[in-house]
Predicted model as a PDB file, atoms N, CA, C, CB and O in Angstrom, pLDDT in the B-factor column:
MODEL        1                                                                  
ATOM      1  N   MET A   1      65.707  25.404  52.449  1.00 69.00           N  
ATOM      2  CA  MET A   1      64.534  26.190  52.741  1.00 69.00           C  
ATOM      3  C   MET A   1      64.284  27.116  51.548  1.00 69.00           C  
ATOM      4  CB  MET A   1      64.708  26.994  54.072  1.00 69.00           C  
ATOM      5  O   MET A   1      65.220  27.716  51.019  1.00 69.00           O  
ATOM      6  N   THR A   2      63.047  27.229  51.134  1.00 75.00           N  
ATOM      7  CA  THR A   2      62.709  28.022  49.959  1.00 75.00           C  
ATOM      8  C   THR A   2      62.364  29.460  50.344  1.00 75.00           C  
ATOM      9  CB  THR A   2      61.542  27.382  49.207  1.00 75.00           C  
ATOM     10  O   THR A   2      62.137  29.772  51.513  1.00 75.00           O  
ATOM     11  N   ILE A   3      62.330  30.319  49.339  1.00 76.00           N  
ATOM     12  CA  ILE A   3      61.996  31.721  49.561  1.00 76.00           C  
ATOM     13  C   ILE A   3      60.586  31.863  50.113  1.00 76.00           C  
ATOM     14  CB  ILE A   3      62.135  32.515  48.264  1.00 76.00           C  
ATOM     15  O   ILE A   3      60.353  32.663  51.018  1.00 76.00           O  
ATOM     16  N   ASP A   4      59.644  31.095  49.578  1.00 75.00           N  
ATOM     17  CA  ASP A   4      58.260  31.184  50.075  1.00 75.00           C  
ATOM     18  C   ASP A   4      58.181  30.869  51.561  1.00 75.00           C  
ATOM     19  CB  ASP A   4      57.349  30.229  49.296  1.00 75.00           C  
ATOM     20  O   ASP A   4      57.479  31.549  52.310  1.00 75.00           O  
ATOM     21  N   ARG A   5      58.889  29.854  51.978  1.00 77.00           N  
ATOM     22  CA  ARG A   5      58.860  29.476  53.395  1.00 77.00           C  
ATOM     23  C   ARG A   5      59.502  30.562  54.252  1.00 77.00           C  
ATOM     24  CB  ARG A   5      59.583  28.128  53.614  1.00 77.00           C  
ATOM     25  O   ARG A   5      58.986  30.885  55.322  1.00 77.00           O  
ATOM     26  N   LEU A   6      60.621  31.132  53.799  1.00 80.00           N  
ATOM     27  CA  LEU A   6      61.273  32.202  54.561  1.00 80.00           C  
ATOM     28  C   LEU A   6      60.383  33.440  54.655  1.00 80.00           C  
ATOM     29  CB  LEU A   6      62.615  32.571  53.918  1.00 80.00           C  
ATOM     30  O   LEU A   6      60.332  34.092  55.698  1.00 80.00           O  
ATOM     31  N   ILE A   7      59.684  33.764  53.570  1.00 76.00           N  
ATOM     32  CA  ILE A   7      58.782  34.916  53.606  1.00 76.00           C  
ATOM     33  C   ILE A   7      57.674  34.692  54.625  1.00 76.00           C  
ATOM     34  CB  ILE A   7      58.181  35.179  52.215  1.00 76.00           C  
ATOM     35  O   ILE A   7      57.320  35.607  55.368  1.00 76.00           O  
ATOM     36  N   ARG A   8      57.128  33.490  54.665  1.00 77.00           N  
ATOM     37  CA  ARG A   8      56.082  33.191  55.657  1.00 77.00           C  
ATOM     38  C   ARG A   8      56.623  33.293  57.082  1.00 77.00           C  
ATOM     39  CB  ARG A   8      55.503  31.785  55.419  1.00 77.00           C  
ATOM     40  O   ARG A   8      55.935  33.795  57.971  1.00 77.00           O  
ATOM     41  N   ILE A   9      57.844  32.822  57.303  1.00 80.00           N  
ATOM     42  CA  ILE A   9      58.446  32.896  58.637  1.00 80.00           C  
ATOM     43  C   ILE A   9      58.667  34.351  59.031  1.00 80.00           C  
ATOM     44  CB  ILE A   9      59.783  32.118  58.680  1.00 80.00           C  
ATOM     45  O   ILE A   9      58.326  34.746  60.146  1.00 80.00           O  
ATOM     46  N   PHE A  10      59.240  35.165  58.120  1.00 80.00           N  
ATOM     47  CA  PHE A  10      59.456  36.579  58.415  1.00 80.00           C  
ATOM     48  C   PHE A  10      58.140  37.290  58.690  1.00 80.00           C  
ATOM     49  CB  PHE A  10      60.187  37.258  57.261  1.00 80.00           C  
ATOM     50  O   PHE A  10      58.028  38.034  59.665  1.00 80.00           O  
ATOM     51  N   ALA A  11      57.149  37.070  57.845  1.00 79.00           N  
ATOM     52  CA  ALA A  11      55.863  37.753  57.995  1.00 79.00           C  
ATOM     53  C   ALA A  11      55.193  37.368  59.309  1.00 79.00           C  
ATOM     54  CB  ALA A  11      54.937  37.422  56.815  1.00 79.00           C  
ATOM     55  O   ALA A  11      54.709  38.232  60.040  1.00 79.00           O  
ATOM     56  N   GLY A  12      55.166  36.085  59.606  1.00 79.00           N  
ATOM     57  CA  GLY A  12      54.557  35.641  60.860  1.00 79.00           C  
ATOM     58  C   GLY A  12      55.271  36.219  62.071  1.00 79.00           C  
ATOM     59  O   GLY A  12      54.631  36.625  63.041  1.00 79.00           O  
ATOM     60  N   SER A  13      56.595  36.258  62.013  1.00 82.00           N  
ATOM     61  CA  SER A  13      57.375  36.813  63.119  1.00 82.00           C  
ATOM     62  C   SER A  13      57.094  38.300  63.297  1.00 82.00           C  
ATOM     63  CB  SER A  13      58.872  36.587  62.883  1.00 82.00           C  
ATOM     64  O   SER A  13      56.889  38.765  64.418  1.00 82.00           O  
ATOM     65  N   PHE A  14      57.084  39.055  62.184  1.00 79.00           N  
ATOM     66  CA  PHE A  14      56.803  40.489  62.269  1.00 79.00           C  
ATOM     67  C   PHE A  14      55.428  40.748  62.852  1.00 79.00           C  
ATOM     68  CB  PHE A  14      56.912  41.136  60.895  1.00 79.00           C  
ATOM     69  O   PHE A  14      55.263  41.644  63.680  1.00 79.00           O  
ATOM     70  N   ILE A  15      54.449  39.981  62.433  1.00 79.00           N  
ATOM     71  CA  ILE A  15      53.094  40.190  62.933  1.00 79.00           C  
ATOM     72  C   ILE A  15      53.015  39.907  64.426  1.00 79.00           C  
ATOM     73  CB  ILE A  15      52.103  39.307  62.175  1.00 79.00           C  
ATOM     74  O   ILE A  15      52.446  40.701  65.175  1.00 79.00           O  
ATOM     75  N   LEU A  16      53.576  38.790  64.866  1.00 80.00           N  
ATOM     76  CA  LEU A  16      53.523  38.464  66.290  1.00 80.00           C  
ATOM     77  C   LEU A  16      54.285  39.475  67.143  1.00 80.00           C  
ATOM     78  CB  LEU A  16      54.081  37.073  66.523  1.00 80.00           C  
ATOM     79  O   LEU A  16      53.805  39.875  68.204  1.00 80.00           O  
ATOM     80  N   ILE A  17      55.458  39.885  66.694  1.00 82.00           N  
ATOM     81  CA  ILE A  17      56.250  40.856  67.452  1.00 82.00           C  
ATOM     82  C   ILE A  17      55.543  42.206  67.498  1.00 82.00           C  
ATOM     83  CB  ILE A  17      57.652  41.011  66.836  1.00 82.00           C  
ATOM     84  O   ILE A  17      55.491  42.837  68.554  1.00 82.00           O  
ATOM     85  N   SER A  18      55.003  42.656  66.377  1.00 78.00           N  
ATOM     86  CA  SER A  18      54.343  43.962  66.377  1.00 78.00           C  
ATOM     87  C   SER A  18      53.063  43.942  67.207  1.00 78.00           C  
ATOM     88  CB  SER A  18      54.028  44.395  64.945  1.00 78.00           C  
ATOM     89  O   SER A  18      52.707  44.949  67.818  1.00 78.00           O  
ATOM     90  N   LEU A  19      52.375  42.817  67.235  1.00 80.00           N  
ATOM     91  CA  LEU A  19      51.213  42.724  68.115  1.00 80.00           C  
ATOM     92  C   LEU A  19      51.632  42.812  69.578  1.00 80.00           C  
ATOM     93  CB  LEU A  19      50.451  41.417  67.862  1.00 80.00           C  
ATOM     94  O   LEU A  19      50.983  43.495  70.371  1.00 80.00           O  
ATOM     95  N   ALA A  20      52.711  42.126  69.936  1.00 81.00           N  
ATOM     96  CA  ALA A  20      53.186  42.176  71.319  1.00 81.00           C  
ATOM     97  C   ALA A  20      53.632  43.583  71.697  1.00 81.00           C  
ATOM     98  CB  ALA A  20      54.338  41.188  71.523  1.00 81.00           C  
ATOM     99  O   ALA A  20      53.476  43.988  72.849  1.00 81.00           O  
ATOM    100  N   LEU A  21      54.184  44.334  70.750  1.00 81.00           N  
ATOM    101  CA  LEU A  21      54.637  45.691  71.027  1.00 81.00           C  
ATOM    102  C   LEU A  21      53.501  46.704  71.067  1.00 81.00           C  
ATOM    103  CB  LEU A  21      55.641  46.107  69.997  1.00 81.00           C  
ATOM    104  O   LEU A  21      53.665  47.789  71.624  1.00 81.00           O  
ATOM    105  N   GLY A  22      52.348  46.366  70.483  1.00 82.00           N  
ATOM    106  CA  GLY A  22      51.267  47.338  70.382  1.00 82.00           C  
ATOM    107  C   GLY A  22      50.102  47.145  71.326  1.00 82.00           C  
ATOM    108  O   GLY A  22      49.269  48.042  71.458  1.00 82.00           O  
ATOM    109  N   VAL A  23      50.017  46.001  71.988  1.00 82.00           N  
ATOM    110  CA  VAL A  23      48.901  45.734  72.898  1.00 82.00           C  
ATOM    111  C   VAL A  23      49.309  46.155  74.305  1.00 82.00           C  
ATOM    112  CB  VAL A  23      48.488  44.221  72.864  1.00 82.00           C  
ATOM    113  O   VAL A  23      50.334  45.710  74.822  1.00 82.00           O  
ATOM    114  N   GLU A  24      48.508  47.008  74.916  1.00 83.00           N  
ATOM    115  CA  GLU A  24      48.872  47.583  76.217  1.00 83.00           C  
ATOM    116  C   GLU A  24      49.113  46.549  77.306  1.00 83.00           C  
ATOM    117  CB  GLU A  24      47.801  48.517  76.668  1.00 83.00           C  
ATOM    118  O   GLU A  24      49.942  46.776  78.188  1.00 83.00           O  
ATOM    119  N   GLY A  25      48.420  45.431  77.271  1.00 84.00           N  
ATOM    120  CA  GLY A  25      48.584  44.422  78.306  1.00 84.00           C  
ATOM    121  C   GLY A  25      49.851  43.597  78.170  1.00 84.00           C  
ATOM    122  O   GLY A  25      50.187  42.821  79.064  1.00 84.00           O  
ATOM    123  N   SER A  26      50.549  43.758  77.068  1.00 81.00           N  
ATOM    124  CA  SER A  26      51.758  42.980  76.817  1.00 81.00           C  
ATOM    125  C   SER A  26      52.934  43.536  77.619  1.00 81.00           C  
ATOM    126  CB  SER A  26      52.091  42.975  75.316  1.00 81.00           C  
ATOM    127  O   SER A  26      53.068  44.751  77.765  1.00 81.00           O  
ATOM    128  N   PRO A  27      53.788  42.647  78.139  1.00 81.00           N  
ATOM    129  CA  PRO A  27      54.981  43.145  78.845  1.00 81.00           C  
ATOM    130  C   PRO A  27      55.976  43.825  77.892  1.00 81.00           C  
ATOM    131  CB  PRO A  27      55.676  41.990  79.579  1.00 81.00           C  
ATOM    132  O   PRO A  27      56.901  44.501  78.343  1.00 81.00           O  
ATOM    133  N   LEU A  28      55.791  43.649  76.590  1.00 79.00           N  
ATOM    134  CA  LEU A  28      56.676  44.258  75.601  1.00 79.00           C  
ATOM    135  C   LEU A  28      56.101  45.542  74.998  1.00 79.00           C  
ATOM    136  CB  LEU A  28      56.962  43.266  74.499  1.00 79.00           C  
ATOM    137  O   LEU A  28      56.649  46.074  74.032  1.00 79.00           O  
ATOM    138  N   PHE A  29      54.991  46.042  75.569  1.00 83.00           N  
ATOM    139  CA  PHE A  29      54.288  47.192  74.992  1.00 83.00           C  
ATOM    140  C   PHE A  29      55.227  48.371  74.794  1.00 83.00           C  
ATOM    141  CB  PHE A  29      53.117  47.605  75.884  1.00 83.00           C  
ATOM    142  O   PHE A  29      55.967  48.750  75.702  1.00 83.00           O  
ATOM    143  N   VAL A  30      55.191  48.945  73.601  1.00 82.00           N  
ATOM    144  CA  VAL A  30      55.964  50.138  73.278  1.00 82.00           C  
ATOM    145  C   VAL A  30      55.012  51.279  72.939  1.00 82.00           C  
ATOM    146  CB  VAL A  30      56.939  49.867  72.102  1.00 82.00           C  
ATOM    147  O   VAL A  30      55.029  52.329  73.582  1.00 82.00           O  
ATOM    148  N   SER A  31      54.181  51.061  71.919  1.00 82.00           N  
ATOM    149  CA  SER A  31      53.215  52.082  71.536  1.00 82.00           C  
ATOM    150  C   SER A  31      52.144  51.452  70.656  1.00 82.00           C  
ATOM    151  CB  SER A  31      53.910  53.258  70.803  1.00 82.00           C  
ATOM    152  O   SER A  31      52.262  50.312  70.208  1.00 82.00           O  
ATOM    153  N   HIS A  32      51.103  52.231  70.427  1.00 80.00           N  
ATOM    154  CA  HIS A  32      50.029  51.760  69.561  1.00 80.00           C  
ATOM    155  C   HIS A  32      50.447  51.780  68.091  1.00 80.00           C  
ATOM    156  CB  HIS A  32      48.779  52.614  69.761  1.00 80.00           C  
ATOM    157  O   HIS A  32      49.768  51.188  67.252  1.00 80.00           O  
ATOM    158  N   TRP A  33      51.538  52.441  67.772  1.00 83.00           N  
ATOM    159  CA  TRP A  33      52.021  52.464  66.393  1.00 83.00           C  
ATOM    160  C   TRP A  33      52.443  51.078  65.925  1.00 83.00           C  
ATOM    161  CB  TRP A  33      53.188  53.434  66.258  1.00 83.00           C  
ATOM    162  O   TRP A  33      52.456  50.810  64.724  1.00 83.00           O  
ATOM    163  N   ALA A  34      52.785  50.206  66.847  1.00 78.00           N  
ATOM    164  CA  ALA A  34      53.135  48.836  66.477  1.00 78.00           C  
ATOM    165  C   ALA A  34      51.933  48.135  65.844  1.00 78.00           C  
ATOM    166  CB  ALA A  34      53.630  48.048  67.711  1.00 78.00           C  
ATOM    167  O   ALA A  34      52.104  47.281  64.974  1.00 78.00           O  
ATOM    168  N   LEU A  35      50.730  48.485  66.271  1.00 80.00           N  
ATOM    169  CA  LEU A  35      49.536  47.908  65.657  1.00 80.00           C  
ATOM    170  C   LEU A  35      49.372  48.422  64.221  1.00 80.00           C  
ATOM    171  CB  LEU A  35      48.279  48.243  66.497  1.00 80.00           C  
ATOM    172  O   LEU A  35      48.887  47.699  63.351  1.00 80.00           O  
ATOM    173  N   ALA A  36      49.775  49.665  63.980  1.00 81.00           N  
ATOM    174  CA  ALA A  36      49.755  50.187  62.615  1.00 81.00           C  
ATOM    175  C   ALA A  36      50.759  49.419  61.755  1.00 81.00           C  
ATOM    176  CB  ALA A  36      50.074  51.708  62.600  1.00 81.00           C  
ATOM    177  O   ALA A  36      50.503  49.156  60.580  1.00 81.00           O  
ATOM    178  N   PHE A  37      51.884  49.065  62.336  1.00 77.00           N  
ATOM    179  CA  PHE A  37      52.867  48.264  61.614  1.00 77.00           C  
ATOM    180  C   PHE A  37      52.297  46.894  61.272  1.00 77.00           C  
ATOM    181  CB  PHE A  37      54.150  48.114  62.438  1.00 77.00           C  
ATOM    182  O   PHE A  37      52.558  46.365  60.192  1.00 77.00           O  
ATOM    183  N   THR A  38      51.528  46.321  62.177  1.00 77.00           N  
ATOM    184  CA  THR A  38      50.885  45.032  61.918  1.00 77.00           C  
ATOM    185  C   THR A  38      49.939  45.154  60.729  1.00 77.00           C  
ATOM    186  CB  THR A  38      50.121  44.536  63.170  1.00 77.00           C  
ATOM    187  O   THR A  38      49.906  44.278  59.864  1.00 77.00           O  
ATOM    188  N   ALA A  39      49.173  46.235  60.686  1.00 79.00           N  
ATOM    189  CA  ALA A  39      48.272  46.456  59.550  1.00 79.00           C  
ATOM    190  C   ALA A  39      49.063  46.608  58.256  1.00 79.00           C  
ATOM    191  CB  ALA A  39      47.400  47.702  59.786  1.00 79.00           C  
ATOM    192  O   ALA A  39      48.639  46.116  57.210  1.00 79.00           O  
ATOM    193  N   PHE A  40      50.200  47.281  58.317  1.00 77.00           N  
ATOM    194  CA  PHE A  40      51.056  47.454  57.143  1.00 77.00           C  
ATOM    195  C   PHE A  40      51.559  46.104  56.635  1.00 77.00           C  
ATOM    196  CB  PHE A  40      52.244  48.373  57.474  1.00 77.00           C  
ATOM    197  O   PHE A  40      51.520  45.843  55.433  1.00 77.00           O  
ATOM    198  N   VAL A  41      52.023  45.257  57.528  1.00 74.00           N  
ATOM    199  CA  VAL A  41      52.505  43.930  57.131  1.00 74.00           C  
ATOM    200  C   VAL A  41      51.361  43.118  56.532  1.00 74.00           C  
ATOM    201  CB  VAL A  41      53.123  43.183  58.342  1.00 74.00           C  
ATOM    202  O   VAL A  41      51.537  42.445  55.517  1.00 74.00           O  
ATOM    203  N   GLY A  42      50.194  43.182  57.159  1.00 75.00           N  
ATOM    204  CA  GLY A  42      49.041  42.460  56.627  1.00 75.00           C  
ATOM    205  C   GLY A  42      48.655  42.932  55.240  1.00 75.00           C  
ATOM    206  O   GLY A  42      48.317  42.122  54.376  1.00 75.00           O  
ATOM    207  N   ALA A  43      48.704  44.252  55.019  1.00 75.00           N  
ATOM    208  CA  ALA A  43      48.387  44.798  53.696  1.00 75.00           C  
ATOM    209  C   ALA A  43      49.408  44.337  52.661  1.00 75.00           C  
ATOM    210  CB  ALA A  43      48.339  46.336  53.745  1.00 75.00           C  
ATOM    211  O   ALA A  43      49.047  44.047  51.520  1.00 75.00           O  
ATOM    212  N   ASN A  44      50.680  44.267  53.050  1.00 72.00           N  
ATOM    213  CA  ASN A  44      51.705  43.791  52.132  1.00 72.00           C  
ATOM    214  C   ASN A  44      51.500  42.323  51.792  1.00 72.00           C  
ATOM    215  CB  ASN A  44      53.088  44.001  52.729  1.00 72.00           C  
ATOM    216  O   ASN A  44      51.696  41.919  50.646  1.00 72.00           O  
ATOM    217  N   LEU A  45      51.107  41.523  52.776  1.00 72.00           N  
ATOM    218  CA  LEU A  45      50.837  40.114  52.497  1.00 72.00           C  
ATOM    219  C   LEU A  45      49.657  39.964  51.549  1.00 72.00           C  
ATOM    220  CB  LEU A  45      50.568  39.352  53.796  1.00 72.00           C  
ATOM    221  O   LEU A  45      49.680  39.125  50.649  1.00 72.00           O  
ATOM    222  N   LEU A  46      48.625  40.779  51.752  1.00 71.00           N  
ATOM    223  CA  LEU A  46      47.464  40.752  50.871  1.00 71.00           C  
ATOM    224  C   LEU A  46      47.856  41.154  49.448  1.00 71.00           C  
ATOM    225  CB  LEU A  46      46.363  41.684  51.405  1.00 71.00           C  
ATOM    226  O   LEU A  46      47.445  40.513  48.481  1.00 71.00           O  
ATOM    227  N   GLN A  47      48.641  42.201  49.329  1.00 71.00           N  
ATOM    228  CA  GLN A  47      49.110  42.659  48.020  1.00 71.00           C  
ATOM    229  C   GLN A  47      49.944  41.583  47.347  1.00 71.00           C  
ATOM    230  CB  GLN A  47      49.926  43.954  48.157  1.00 71.00           C  
ATOM    231  O   GLN A  47      49.800  41.361  46.145  1.00 71.00           O  
ATOM    232  N   PHE A  48      50.809  40.913  48.087  1.00 69.00           N  
ATOM    233  CA  PHE A  48      51.654  39.861  47.530  1.00 69.00           C  
ATOM    234  C   PHE A  48      50.803  38.708  47.007  1.00 69.00           C  
ATOM    235  CB  PHE A  48      52.648  39.352  48.585  1.00 69.00           C  
ATOM    236  O   PHE A  48      51.150  38.085  46.004  1.00 69.00           O  
ATOM    237  N   GLY A  49      49.699  38.424  47.676  1.00 68.00           N  
ATOM    238  CA  GLY A  49      48.814  37.357  47.232  1.00 68.00           C  
ATOM    239  C   GLY A  49      48.156  37.646  45.897  1.00 68.00           C  
ATOM    240  O   GLY A  49      47.882  36.728  45.124  1.00 68.00           O  
ATOM    241  N   PHE A  50      47.900  38.926  45.620  1.00 71.00           N  
ATOM    242  CA  PHE A  50      47.245  39.301  44.370  1.00 71.00           C  
ATOM    243  C   PHE A  50      48.216  39.590  43.236  1.00 71.00           C  
ATOM    244  CB  PHE A  50      46.384  40.498  44.596  1.00 71.00           C  
ATOM    245  O   PHE A  50      47.935  39.253  42.086  1.00 71.00           O  
ATOM    246  N   THR A  51      49.348  40.206  43.536  1.00 72.00           N  
ATOM    247  CA  THR A  51      50.252  40.647  42.472  1.00 72.00           C  
ATOM    248  C   THR A  51      51.496  39.786  42.332  1.00 72.00           C  
ATOM    249  CB  THR A  51      50.662  42.061  42.716  1.00 72.00           C  
ATOM    250  O   THR A  51      52.188  39.864  41.317  1.00 72.00           O  
ATOM    251  N   ASN A  52      51.788  38.974  43.326  1.00 69.00           N  
ATOM    252  CA  ASN A  52      52.969  38.111  43.330  1.00 69.00           C  
ATOM    253  C   ASN A  52      54.260  38.926  43.207  1.00 69.00           C  
ATOM    254  CB  ASN A  52      52.882  37.094  42.187  1.00 69.00           C  
ATOM    255  O   ASN A  52      55.244  38.445  42.646  1.00 69.00           O  
ATOM    256  N   VAL A  53      54.260  40.161  43.732  1.00 72.00           N  
ATOM    257  CA  VAL A  53      55.449  40.998  43.784  1.00 72.00           C  
ATOM    258  C   VAL A  53      55.841  41.149  45.247  1.00 72.00           C  
ATOM    259  CB  VAL A  53      55.203  42.394  43.108  1.00 72.00           C  
ATOM    260  O   VAL A  53      55.058  41.641  46.060  1.00 72.00           O  
ATOM    261  N   CYS A  54      57.053  40.725  45.577  1.00 72.00           N  
ATOM    262  CA  CYS A  54      57.473  40.774  46.970  1.00 72.00           C  
ATOM    263  C   CYS A  54      58.936  41.215  47.051  1.00 72.00           C  
ATOM    264  CB  CYS A  54      57.276  39.395  47.650  1.00 72.00           C  
ATOM    265  O   CYS A  54      59.823  40.472  46.629  1.00 72.00           O  
ATOM    266  N   PRO A  55      59.203  42.408  47.584  1.00 72.00           N  
ATOM    267  CA  PRO A  55      60.588  42.866  47.694  1.00 72.00           C  
ATOM    268  C   PRO A  55      61.455  41.931  48.533  1.00 72.00           C  
ATOM    269  CB  PRO A  55      60.622  44.253  48.289  1.00 72.00           C  
ATOM    270  O   PRO A  55      62.633  41.751  48.228  1.00 72.00           O  
ATOM    271  N   LEU A  56      60.893  41.334  49.584  1.00 71.00           N  
ATOM    272  CA  LEU A  56      61.667  40.408  50.403  1.00 71.00           C  
ATOM    273  C   LEU A  56      62.100  39.199  49.586  1.00 71.00           C  
ATOM    274  CB  LEU A  56      60.854  39.961  51.621  1.00 71.00           C  
ATOM    275  O   LEU A  56      63.221  38.716  49.749  1.00 71.00           O  
ATOM    276  N   GLY A  57      61.236  38.704  48.714  1.00 74.00           N  
ATOM    277  CA  GLY A  57      61.590  37.581  47.852  1.00 74.00           C  
ATOM    278  C   GLY A  57      62.733  37.930  46.915  1.00 74.00           C  
ATOM    279  O   GLY A  57      63.636  37.122  46.698  1.00 74.00           O  
ATOM    280  N   TRP A  58      62.692  39.135  46.360  1.00 77.00           N  
ATOM    281  CA  TRP A  58      63.769  39.584  45.479  1.00 77.00           C  
ATOM    282  C   TRP A  58      65.093  39.642  46.240  1.00 77.00           C  
ATOM    283  CB  TRP A  58      63.437  40.965  44.877  1.00 77.00           C  
ATOM    284  O   TRP A  58      66.127  39.207  45.733  1.00 77.00           O  
ATOM    285  N   PHE A  59      65.056  40.182  47.461  1.00 77.00           N  
ATOM    286  CA  PHE A  59      66.254  40.297  48.291  1.00 77.00           C  
ATOM    287  C   PHE A  59      66.820  38.914  48.634  1.00 77.00           C  
ATOM    288  CB  PHE A  59      65.937  41.076  49.581  1.00 77.00           C  
ATOM    289  O   PHE A  59      68.032  38.708  48.578  1.00 77.00           O  
ATOM    290  N   LEU A  60      65.945  37.970  48.988  1.00 78.00           N  
ATOM    291  CA  LEU A  60      66.405  36.625  49.317  1.00 78.00           C  
ATOM    292  C   LEU A  60      67.016  35.929  48.106  1.00 78.00           C  
ATOM    293  CB  LEU A  60      65.253  35.796  49.867  1.00 78.00           C  
ATOM    294  O   LEU A  60      67.975  35.170  48.250  1.00 78.00           O  
ATOM    295  N   LYS A  61      66.472  36.177  46.912  1.00 83.00           N  
ATOM    296  CA  LYS A  61      67.066  35.617  45.685  1.00 83.00           C  
ATOM    297  C   LYS A  61      68.471  36.150  45.485  1.00 83.00           C  
ATOM    298  CB  LYS A  61      66.197  35.945  44.454  1.00 83.00           C  
ATOM    299  O   LYS A  61      69.378  35.406  45.111  1.00 83.00           O  
ATOM    300  N   LYS A  62      68.651  37.447  45.735  1.00 87.00           N  
ATOM    301  CA  LYS A  62      69.974  38.058  45.591  1.00 87.00           C  
ATOM    302  C   LYS A  62      70.973  37.477  46.589  1.00 87.00           C  
ATOM    303  CB  LYS A  62      69.879  39.573  45.773  1.00 87.00           C  
ATOM    304  O   LYS A  62      72.174  37.441  46.319  1.00 87.00           O  
ATOM    305  N   LEU A  63      70.481  37.024  47.736  1.00 86.00           N  
ATOM    306  CA  LEU A  63      71.353  36.405  48.734  1.00 86.00           C  
ATOM    307  C   LEU A  63      71.679  34.946  48.402  1.00 86.00           C  
ATOM    308  CB  LEU A  63      70.704  36.484  50.105  1.00 86.00           C  
ATOM    309  O   LEU A  63      72.510  34.322  49.062  1.00 86.00           O  
ATOM    310  N   GLY A  64      71.013  34.410  47.368  1.00 86.00           N  
ATOM    311  CA  GLY A  64      71.314  33.050  46.931  1.00 86.00           C  
ATOM    312  C   GLY A  64      70.401  31.974  47.492  1.00 86.00           C  
ATOM    313  O   GLY A  64      70.705  30.787  47.369  1.00 86.00           O  
ATOM    314  N   VAL A  65      69.290  32.362  48.105  1.00 82.00           N  
ATOM    315  CA  VAL A  65      68.332  31.380  48.614  1.00 82.00           C  
ATOM    316  C   VAL A  65      67.603  30.768  47.424  1.00 82.00           C  
ATOM    317  CB  VAL A  65      67.320  32.035  49.622  1.00 82.00           C  
ATOM    318  O   VAL A  65      67.100  31.502  46.575  1.00 82.00           O  
ATOM    319  N   PRO A  66      67.534  29.433  47.341  1.00 80.00           N  
ATOM    320  CA  PRO A  66      66.854  28.816  46.200  1.00 80.00           C  
ATOM    321  C   PRO A  66      65.363  29.142  46.193  1.00 80.00           C  
ATOM    322  CB  PRO A  66      67.054  27.301  46.221  1.00 80.00           C  
ATOM    323  O   PRO A  66      64.706  29.147  47.234  1.00 80.00           O  
ATOM    324  N   GLU A  67      64.844  29.415  44.993  1.00 74.00           N  
ATOM    325  CA  GLU A  67      63.425  29.765  44.889  1.00 74.00           C  
ATOM    326  C   GLU A  67      62.543  28.573  45.208  1.00 74.00           C  
ATOM    327  CB  GLU A  67      63.102  30.291  43.493  1.00 74.00           C  
ATOM    328  O   GLU A  67      61.507  28.719  45.856  1.00 74.00           O  
ATOM    329  N   SER A  68      62.942  27.409  44.762  1.00 67.00           N  
ATOM    330  CA  SER A  68      62.198  26.203  45.111  1.00 67.00           C  
ATOM    331  C   SER A  68      63.168  25.033  45.099  1.00 67.00           C  
ATOM    332  CB  SER A  68      61.004  25.959  44.128  1.00 67.00           C  
ATOM    333  O   SER A  68      64.241  25.089  44.498  1.00 67.00           O  
ATOM    334  N   VAL A  69      62.764  24.001  45.763  1.00 49.00           N  
ATOM    335  CA  VAL A  69      63.594  22.804  45.849  1.00 49.00           C  
ATOM    336  C   VAL A  69      62.876  21.690  45.088  1.00 49.00           C  
ATOM    337  CB  VAL A  69      63.866  22.394  47.349  1.00 49.00           C  
ATOM    338  O   VAL A  69      61.705  21.405  45.341  1.00 49.00           O  
ATOM    339  N   ALA A  70      63.580  21.080  44.171  1.00 42.00           N  
ATOM    340  CA  ALA A  70      62.969  19.974  43.409  1.00 42.00           C  
ATOM    341  C   ALA A  70      62.729  18.809  44.350  1.00 42.00           C  
ATOM    342  CB  ALA A  70      63.876  19.533  42.207  1.00 42.00           C  
ATOM    343  O   ALA A  70      63.638  18.357  45.045  1.00 42.00           O  
ATOM    344  N   THR A  71      61.506  18.335  44.364  1.00 39.00           N  
ATOM    345  CA  THR A  71      61.166  17.236  45.268  1.00 39.00           C  
ATOM    346  C   THR A  71      60.761  15.987  44.506  1.00 39.00           C  
ATOM    347  CB  THR A  71      60.046  17.652  46.207  1.00 39.00           C  
ATOM    348  O   THR A  71      60.136  15.096  45.081  1.00 39.00           O  
ATOM    349  N   CYS A  72      61.099  15.899  43.225  1.00 37.00           N  
ATOM    350  CA  CYS A  72      60.741  14.730  42.439  1.00 37.00           C  
ATOM    351  C   CYS A  72      61.653  13.564  42.817  1.00 37.00           C  
ATOM    352  CB  CYS A  72      60.835  15.035  40.924  1.00 37.00           C  
ATOM    353  O   CYS A  72      62.878  13.676  42.798  1.00 37.00           O  
ATOM    354  N   ALA A  73      61.042  12.482  43.148  1.00 39.00           N  
ATOM    355  CA  ALA A  73      61.814  11.277  43.458  1.00 39.00           C  
ATOM    356  C   ALA A  73      61.484  10.243  42.400  1.00 39.00           C  
ATOM    357  CB  ALA A  73      61.502  10.736  44.903  1.00 39.00           C  
ATOM    358  O   ALA A  73      60.349   9.773  42.322  1.00 39.00           O  
ATOM    359  N   ARG A  74      62.460   9.886  41.591  1.00 36.00           N  
ATOM    360  CA  ARG A  74      62.225   8.915  40.515  1.00 36.00           C  
ATOM    361  C   ARG A  74      63.069   7.699  40.704  1.00 36.00           C  
ATOM    362  CB  ARG A  74      62.503   9.524  39.158  1.00 36.00           C  
ATOM    363  O   ARG A  74      63.007   6.772  39.896  1.00 36.00           O  
TER     364      ARG A  74                                                      
ENDMDL                                                                          
END                                                                             
């Protein structure tokens, strides 16, 4: 699994969990601040798309996750 794929999984999970925690009708509702967290994650994803700087990617590299997997079949 590559770093890009793990970042997408983490981001998607954070967004879904924070939405569930911030919507009053959800059985997991905690507070409306969870919706602010969702906006924060979305802003970070937008920033990553423009600047290609991602602290999570750096951390995953340090853990030894391969940046990409060669898929050339010759």
